[in-house]
N, C-alpha and C positions, 0 to 999 in steps of 0.2 A: 311497393304494396299498392293496389287499392285496396279499398276498408269498402264496406259494403255500406249504403246509409239505410235504405228502405226502398221497399216496393208497395203500391198502391194497395190497398183492399175497398172492396164495396164494404159496407155496412149490409148487416145481416141480425136478424132474430134469432139465439137461440135457442132447437127445436125442443119438445117438452122431457126430453132425454137427460136435458144437461150438459151434453158432448160434443154440440156444434156437428158441422158436416166433416168430422174428422178424414176421416178416411177418404173419403169421397173427392177433397181437394189437397190436404197435405201429400197425399203420394201422386204428387203431379211431377212423375217422373217419366222422361221418357228415352227412349232408347234411338241412335239417330238414326235416319235412313230405314226405320221400323214401327212395327205398331208401336202403340204407348201401352206401359208395363208401370202397371200398379201393385209392385212384390218387392221394391228393394228392400235391401236392410239400411239399419239406419245404420251400419257399419261405409255408407254412402258417403255422411256427413263427414264423416273423420277425414275423409280422404282417402280409404284404404280401396286396393285392387279387389273387386268382389268377380267371382268366376259367373255364380248364376244367380238369380232373383231369390232370396228368401223370404221368410214371413211378412206380413201383410204389415207395412209400416203406414199407422194411422193416429198419431196422437191426438187426441181430443182438444188438444193443450192451443194448436194451432190452423186446427182446421177450416177456420172460418176467412184463414189468409188465405189472398191471390196474388198469382205474380208467377211470371214464367221467367224472368231474368236468369241465366242460368250460369254455369261452371263447370267448365271441364274436367274431374274430379275424378277418375281412374278407369283401365280397360281391365278386359279379361277375357274369357274366351268367346266368349257370346260377344266380343266389341265393343266398343266405345260409348260412355254412358255420358250421359248429359243430365245435371242435376240441376231444378229450379233453386234459387237464392228464396228463401222461405221467410218473409217477404223481403226481397233482394238483397239479402245480406249472404256473410260466406255460409258454404255447410256447417259452418260451429255447431256444437251440440246442443240441440234445441231442446232435446227432451230433459225435461227440471227433475231432478226427485223434491220428492212431497216432504214437510217440513218433518214426517218421523221417521224419513230415511236418511242413512248417512253421504256427505255427496266420496265419490270415491279421491282418497286423498296422493298424490307424488308417491309412496312407497306400495301403492295398489300394481300389481302389471299389467301390460300391455292385451293378456289373453283376459283378465278379469273384467278390463273395461269395453273390450269389443265385447266378451260374452252379455254384457250388461244390457236388458230390457228397456226399451227407454217406458221410462215414468208416464203413467197415462194421466193428466190434471183431471183430479176428482173436480165435481159439482162444488163451486165456490162456497168456502163455509165460512161463518160470520167470525171475526176476531171480538173478542170481548174487549172490554174498558178494562184496565190496570186498577186494581185496589187505590194506587196512589192520583187516578186520573177522579176518581169516583170522591176521594177523601177531597179533593182539591175540587171540587165540582159542591162538594157539600159543604166544604168551609166556606165559598163567595156564597151560598145559597142564606146559610150562617147568619154570613154581615149583612144578609138584603133585611132577612126577620129581625135582627140585633137593631138596625138604623132604624124600624119601621116600629117597635117599641119603644123605641129612645122619643121618637116624634108623637106618638100617639100617648105614651104616659106624661110627658111634656104638656101638651095642647089639653088634657083632663084638667091634671093640678092648675096651671094657672087658670083655665077657665073659672075652676071651680072659687080658688083662691083669690085671684086680684078680682075676677069679677071682669065684665066687659061692656064697653061703650060704644056702639055701631058696628061690633063686630073687633074692635081695636080693646084690645087687654093691656095693664102696666103692671109691670111687676117690680120695677123699683125707679122712686124719686128723688133727688136730691144731689148732690156733689155731679156738676157736669166731670169733673176727671172724673172719677169711680165712674160714671157711664159709660162714659169715652175707653176707657180702658175695660172696663167688664163687659162694652160693645164691640172690641176689639178681641178677647179671648172668645166670646160667643160666636161671632164667626168665622172665627180660626176651629171651635167645633163643626160650625155648622157646615164649613166647607172639608174638614174631614171626614164626616158622616159622608156629603154629598160626593165623596172623592171613590170610597168604597164603595155606596151607592151605584154608583157609573160603573166602577170598575167591574163587579159582580155581571152587571147589564151589559159590558163590553166581552167578555169572556163568554157569556151565555150568548151573543150574539155573534160570536169566535164559532161556538164550537156548532149553533147549528150551521156554520156556512160551512163547515169543515167535514170535508167528504169520505166514508167507513171505502174502507180496501174494494166491497161489496159496490160503492155507488161509482168508485174510479172505473174499477170493470165494466162494468154494466157500459160507464160514459164513450169506453176507449170500442168495447165491438159494437156501438152503434157510430161512430165515428165523430168522437166528440171529448171535449178534454176540458179538465177543471183544475180550479188555481188548487194551489198549496201551500199551508203557512203564513196565508194572507190573507186578511177580511176581503171578503169578494162578494161582490151582490149576484156577479155573475153567478158563482156556485148558486145560489138560491134559487135564481131562476132554472140551472139544469136540474139540480137534485130532486126539485116540485114536494109535492105533498102542499095541500093548505094550511095543513098544520104546523110544519116549519114558517111559512111564509107568515102566516099571523103572528106567532109566537117573534119571529124576528123585526117585523112591524110595530107590534103595542110595546117591543122593549126601547125602542129608537123612538116610537113618539112621545112614550113616559117619561121619557128622558126632557123634552123639552118645555115643561112648565117649572120641572127643575132645576134648569139652564137660568130661566126668564124671570123664576119669584123666591127660590128656597133660601137666596142670600139677603132676601128683604121680608123673612118671615117675621127675623126681630131687626128693629129701627129704633135706633138712637133721634131723639128729637129735641132739639135744642129750646129753652125758656129764656127770651130777651126780654129787657125788661128796658121800656121807655121810660123816659125822666126829662124831669125840667133842669137846665142849665140858666144859672142866677148869676150875673154878672152884678156884683154891689159892691160899695165902699168899706173899711174896715167898720166905719158905725151900726152897720148893717149886723153885726152880728151881736151888741148892744141895745137891740130895739130902737134904734133910730128909724124915725118917719120915713116913709118912703107912699109911693101912690104907681100906678099901674091903671090903663084903660081898659080893661077886661075883667069883668066878676068874678070870672072859673079862675083867671089868673093870681087874683087878688086871694082868694081862698087856697090855695098851692102856696104860695107865698110866704102866708102867716100859718102856714103849717110847716115851712123848711124855716123860716125864723125862729118860731118854737122851738123846734128839734138838731137847729145846728151843733148845738153844742155837742153834741153826740157824733157828729160826723168824722170821719176820722182823715185828721189832715195830710195833704198830700205837697208836696213842691211843686213846681211848673211840670221838671221831668216827668214826676213819677204820674202828675194828673193828666200830663200828654200819652204816656204810656198806660195808663190804666182806660182812659177813654178813645185811643186809640183803635182798639179793636171794631169791628163793624156791628158784631151785636155782641151788647153789656150784657155779661149773665150773672154777675155778683153784685152789682152794686147799681143803681139809682140814681136819685136825683143829685148835681153838684152843686155848689157856691163857688164863684170863681172870685178870688177878692184881690182886687185890683188898686191901686194907686190912683188917688184924686187929685189931682196938680191943675184947678185949683178945687179945693174941697168943696161939695153940693149939701152943704146940712138940708135943703131943703126937702131930697130926693136921694137916699143909701142906693136903690136902685137904678142902674145904669143902663141894664136891656137884662132882657130874657130868651127862653129860646125851647117852645114843647118839642123835645125830639122825640119824633116817632120813626116806623120802619116800612109806612106805607109808601110812600116817594121816595124815590131815587133825589140823595145829593149829599153832598159834599161834607165833609167833617167838619165840624166849627174849630176842631183845635189848630187848624192851619188860619183862623183869622176869619173874623165876621163883619160882616155892616150894620151900622144902627139905626135905625127909622125915629122918625120923631114919634111913632108910639110907640117905643123901646124894645120893638119885637127886632130878636137879632136874624140876619140873615147869613147863609154860608155861601162862600163865591161859586160861580153856576160851575159845574161838576163837568160839563162838556169843555169847556175851555181850562179847568185846572185840576187835577183831581191829587185828593192831598192824601200822601202817602205817613204813617207815623216818621218813620227816617228824616223826612221833610222837614216834619214842624220840628224833634229834636236837635237838629242841625243847627236853628235860629234861636234856639229857648229864651235865648237872655233877650230878644229883639221881641215875646210870644204878646201879640197886644189883643185885648178885648174889649169892643166898645171904645177902641181907641184911646184904652190906658195901658198901661203894664203889667201885666198879671205876678202878686207878689206869691200868691200860694192857693191851697185848692182845698173844701173842705167834702168830703165824698160821704155819701150813705149807702153802707154795706146791709145786703138783704139775703136770706137765704136762698142758694141755688135750689131751682127747681127743674132741673133735666130727666130727660125720663128714658127709660130702656123699654119699648113695647113690642108688644106681639100682632099679628092679623091671624084670626080667624081662621078667617076666608082661607089666607096663601097657605093653611098649615091644613085644611080639609084637601085644599088643592094637592099639597106636597103628600099626606097620607095616602090619600087615593091613586096617586102614582107610586108610590113605594108598593101601596098594594099590589097593584097593577104588576110591578116588576116580581114582586113574590111569586105570585100565582106562574108567570112565563117562569119564571126561574124552578119551579118546580114540576110543571108539565116540562120543560126541556130536560131534566135529569130523567124522569119516565122517559126519555127518549136516548138515553145513555148508556145505554147496553152495550151499543157494537163498538168500537174500536175508533176513534178518531183521526184520522192523517192532523194531524192539527200544524206538523212542523216537518221542514225540509227532512230533518233527521230521519223522523217516524213514515215518511214516505216510501225513501231510503230503505229503511229497515227493511218493511215490507215486503218493497219488490226484491230485495236480494234473499230474501227467506223464501218467498213465492213469487219468482219469475212474472212476468208480464207477458204471457203469449204474444199479444197483437204489437208488441212493439219489438220483437225477438228478430235480432238483424236491420235493428233503425239503428245504430248506434254513433251515425252521426248526423241525427236530424237534432232540428234547434228550432229552440221555439218559435220563430218567426214562421218559416217552413207549417208549423204545426196550426197556427191562428191562422194561415191563411189560407190551407185545409189543402196543400201539396202534398202532404205525405198519404191523403188516401184518392189523391186525382185517379183516373180514368185508366191513366198510361203510366209503362212501369217506369221508372227512372234509372235501374242498373246502378253499376256499383258508382262507388268514389273515390277520386282523390282528395286524401287532408289536404284543405286550406282554412291555416286559421286565422278567426276576427275576432280585431278589436275592438268591439262593440262599445261605444257610451251606453254609459249607467242608463240613463232615459230611457233607449230603447226597450229596458224589458216590462215599461208604462207608459207609450211615450203622449197618449192622450192624457192620461188622468197629470203625469207631469205637467205638462203644459198648458193644462185646465187648473194645476195647481199655484202654478207661474202667474197666469192669466188672472185668479184671484187675487191674489198677492197683490201682484201690482193695479188692480183696478184697487182694491181698498186702500191700497194707498194713496192714486191719487185719487178717490172720494175723501179722505182723511182730510187730504192738506183743501181739496176745496171748500168742506165743513171748517177745517181751523181758519181758510180766510174770510169765512163767513162769519164766525164767532170773531174775531177780533174788529169785522167791520161793524157788527153790536156791542162788542165793548164798548163800555163806559169809561174806563179807566186808559191812563195812559199803557204805547203798543210798548215802549223799548221792552230790552231783557230783563233791565231792572226791576222794575214794575212787575211784569209777567213772574219772573223767580219771586218776587215777594207775593205773589199770590199763593202760590206754595202747589199741594198735590190734594187734590180731592175736598179741600174746602170749600166752604161755601161762600161767592163774593157777591152780592147783591147788583154789581157790573156784570154779570155772567151767569144770567140762570137763562134760563129756557122758557120764555111762554108758552102757558098751558091751559089757557082762561084766562079769565078776566077777576075768576075767582079762585082763592089756593084751596088745591084738592085735599082738604084734612081728613076726611073718612074715611071711611074701609075701602071705598072706593076709589077714593085718587093714592091712597096706598098701592095699589094694583095697577094702577095707570103708570104711575110715575116707576115703580120698579119694572113693570114690564119694560118701559122705556129706554131706562138705563140700563136693562143687560141683553139688552137686542143687540150687540157687539159680543157679549156673551155669546151667547146662539151661534153667532157670523165664524168665531172665532173655534170653538169645539168644529164645529162641521167641514172649519178648515184641516183644525189638527187631522181629525178623523181623516181626510180625504188625504195629508201629507205622511201622516204617518203610514198610511196604506202601500202608496208611491215608495217610500224612503225601505219599508218592511221588501216590496218587492226587489227593490236594488242590492238590499243588502242579502235578501236571500240569492241571487243571482253572485252575489262575491263568496259568500258558503260553499257553493254550489262550485262556483272555480278554483276556489282554496284544494278539489278535491282534484285537480292538475295541478301543483305547485310545481315550477318547473328545475326546482333544486330538491325536488324529490320529495321532499317532508310529507308525509303522512296524515290524515285527519281522521279524530275520532267523531262518533255517530252525536249532535246532537239533540236528546228528543227528549219526547214528553214526560216519560217514566224509564227511566234505566234499566235496563236488566242485567247490568253487570259487565264484563271484559271492559271494555277501554269508553265503553259510553258515558255521554254526562248530561245531563239537565239543560234545560232552555234557561237562554236568559229571564233574569228576574223582572227585570224590564219589558220584555221582548226585542230589546235591542241591544247590541256591546256597549258597553259603557263607555270608549270612545264616542259613542255616539249620542245615548240615553240621556248619556248629563248633560251635555248641550241643550238637547232636544227640550226634555225638562224646566230646566232653567231660562229658556226663551220662549218657550210657554207660558211658563207660570208669570214671569216677567210681562208678557203681551196682556195675559187675563188680570194679571193686578195693575198695570199700566191702564187700559180700558176701563175699572173699574175705579179709576182714579180720573178719566177723563170724562165720565158723565156719570153724575150719580142721582141720588136723590137726595133734595136737601126740602127740610121738613125746620119749620123754628115756630113756633110757638108764642108771641107777644105779647105781652102782659102791661097796662098801664098802670099810670103810678100808683091805682090805688088794686092792684094784684087780679083786674079785673080780666080777661081775653078778648084781646086784639082781632079780628076775625081778619080786616084788612090790615093792620101787618103783617099779619101773620105769612109766610113763605110755606107752600108745600108744590113743587114742582122737582123740574129736575136741573141741576146746577152743568157746569162745565170749567173746566180746569184748562188755560190755553198750554201751560209747561205739560200736564202732564200729556196733552196731546204729540206736541212736539216730540217728546222720549216715546211716544208709542208710534210715532213714525219713525224715528229709527231705529229703534227695535225691530219693528215691521221689515225697513230697506234691510236690514242685518240678515233677516230670516228670506227674504227674497233672492239676495245675494247668494246667499249660503246653497239655496234650493236649486239654484241656477248649476252653483258649481261645483256641488256634490253629481249631477246630471250629465256634468260635462266630463268627467274622470271613464275611466277606459277601463273594463277586462284585459284581461293579460290575452284569451285569444287561447288559452290553453286545452277549452274544452269548449263542447257545444252550450250555445246561452240556452240555458234553460229556464232559468228563473224560476216561478213558482208553475212553469206549465207541464202536469200528471203525465204528460205521453213522452215531453223529452227529459222530464226523470226517468223514467223508467224506462226507453231505451236506454238508458248509461249503466243498468242495470242488471248486467247480465251476465257474472262470473264464469269462469269455466266449472265446468263441474267437479273440480278435484278441491277445488275453495271451499276447507269447510266454515261454518260457521263466522262468513264475513263480516257481516252486522255487529258481530262483538269483537272486532279489532279494529284496529287501523285502517283507513281505505288509500288507495289514490285509483285517480281515474286513467285509461292509457290503454295502449294495446298486450294484448294477453297471448298468451304462448299458445297457441295453435297448431294443429297440421293442416289447417284450413289452405287452398289457394288464395283465398279471400281472407284478411285479415279479419279482425274482430275488438273491437274497445268494449271496456268497461271498468266498473268499480271490481274494485281487488284489493284483499288483501296479500295474494301471494305477487309473485315478480307481474313487473310491470315497466313497459317502456311506451315514452314519449311516441307519440305521432311525428313521424318525417315528411315537415309540408311537402306537398307536391308526388307523394307516396301511395 
């Protein structure tokens, strides 16, 4: 048996009466060897034998279709008639029942069926949005308004209560541990608010791209097609309307500053103390005499000698651990007491070091050299990198000023770490937030017509009110629609069923290739930057050293030069925040593209499941279930088997990116408590270890993306994916199928009396098409 695929038609513009060229074109019956006859009964379409023409048959629903591919369907006293397949398919029951009419069930008699007058499709009506969909949209709008209120109230209260200094306010100063933990929870809250805002924005953008049934019908009659169930920039261009276009772009562009700046609206600033290291003999603590050549140092050592009795005593290992950190937060001056052999009563100070953060220098805990001026100098950092573990490994042989260290006395000071906010960033965030709220409100006003947001929504609509344009095109697939062959100038005739096991990536081949290219390019670029970072790293490059640097931790040997002076002001915070978050923008763009490609693949998989070879039927997954076997859409847009790994990998990638490059803000204070601008740091730092893990996760995603794309569909149904024409073509159930959209469905050959077979989604009996027939 052969199945009718389609017959081309030429685009047309419906006349003002709304019915199309029904009678003139849909009744192209001709009698073999005689004149054209336009008065045949619809019974002809059921293969019945007709003795004479009956009333005019001119269903306006198919009036605009062209094609003369015919099949012999019967004979009578007037001779044999040949009937066109419109468009190119079996003369099966083209007339459809309206939504308000019941379909004939199998219990109706043949006489009743033949006596039925074809339903003339009325002017397309607008299907209204369901209450559930409206509440869902109002919920997203409410979330955006809630985020706007939180951002606005926080900014106003923080600015008034804590004041501003060059656009930066400080709402906490004190314990560095408390500042860090509060910062973690604050950034978690920011990410939650940002996720809610971006989710609302994404849903609105999806609604703007989702067509209504009226949009689909209009596109089909013009020879176009639309995407169903996937984010589609193509739909945006096809649906038209400046309002829709501007709303979509405003929602998209207002997300960019959020990605770049929102995470840096609240920033943690470390307060590091500069200090003096004094290497002394035991008598120094009892007031023994000493002398140094520099007057400034003399004054500092005098104060240290005076207050040393109040310092905390540390054994050598504790001293190395306390001062082994790159930035000293709760300690300041340190007295290192050494054994003196022989004793030096004339000078109890053996050496000193003024430790600042302005220059790259190695840590003194791994040993120092002493000059004639008693100034201690560390070993060159380019030839040796001192790590705390290295010093602790040989603590028994720790020498300072060529003498063995006995113990240390350390000055404790209050911590002054800060949690700050940027008024400028918060203003930008609030403005973007407000733009989204306005766009959501305006989009809500356009939500009166029901959107075909999922594959199930489209199938439901086409089953309730089949599309006359695609009637008889049951074997057309997405590739033929995209190529335009479905509306070519020459009729294609009948078609034998040939299953095609296509690769998953075929549903969105260019986008899939582009996503993989971007992913692999990003992997190569990251590898190049990693190599450059290692070359600029002032520490050892072995894996143990890189591991010790940790994730997202500021290291003076891994900083990105951003000028001669630290960028401590509001402008500097904006610059460092934008620089550090550039990878986040590209990751978000890549994720949107990848999720669109994967959604297309999974829509194709969902469509394929309607042709299950084991005979299992599938329910419709719709935006607003109306009862029966219908089920709601996935909570996360993907099935759980895909959603959980994708979200986990995406979250890991965003977090690793934030740990790979990050703002580094450290305020240095000299031993008198005055801010040292030259020693302060306000730039971006990078973490080689985090970059390695970022590359590993990115590589896993690249491999997974390629692997998923190379999976194959079963080939039991023409590949439709998100193509509205191909989906519509598979939704022409037989007239006796009552309310199929509320039942379990399967695609295959439906029972008809036609010479040419017909395939459709149906809740009734169905057989799998046989290859070659």
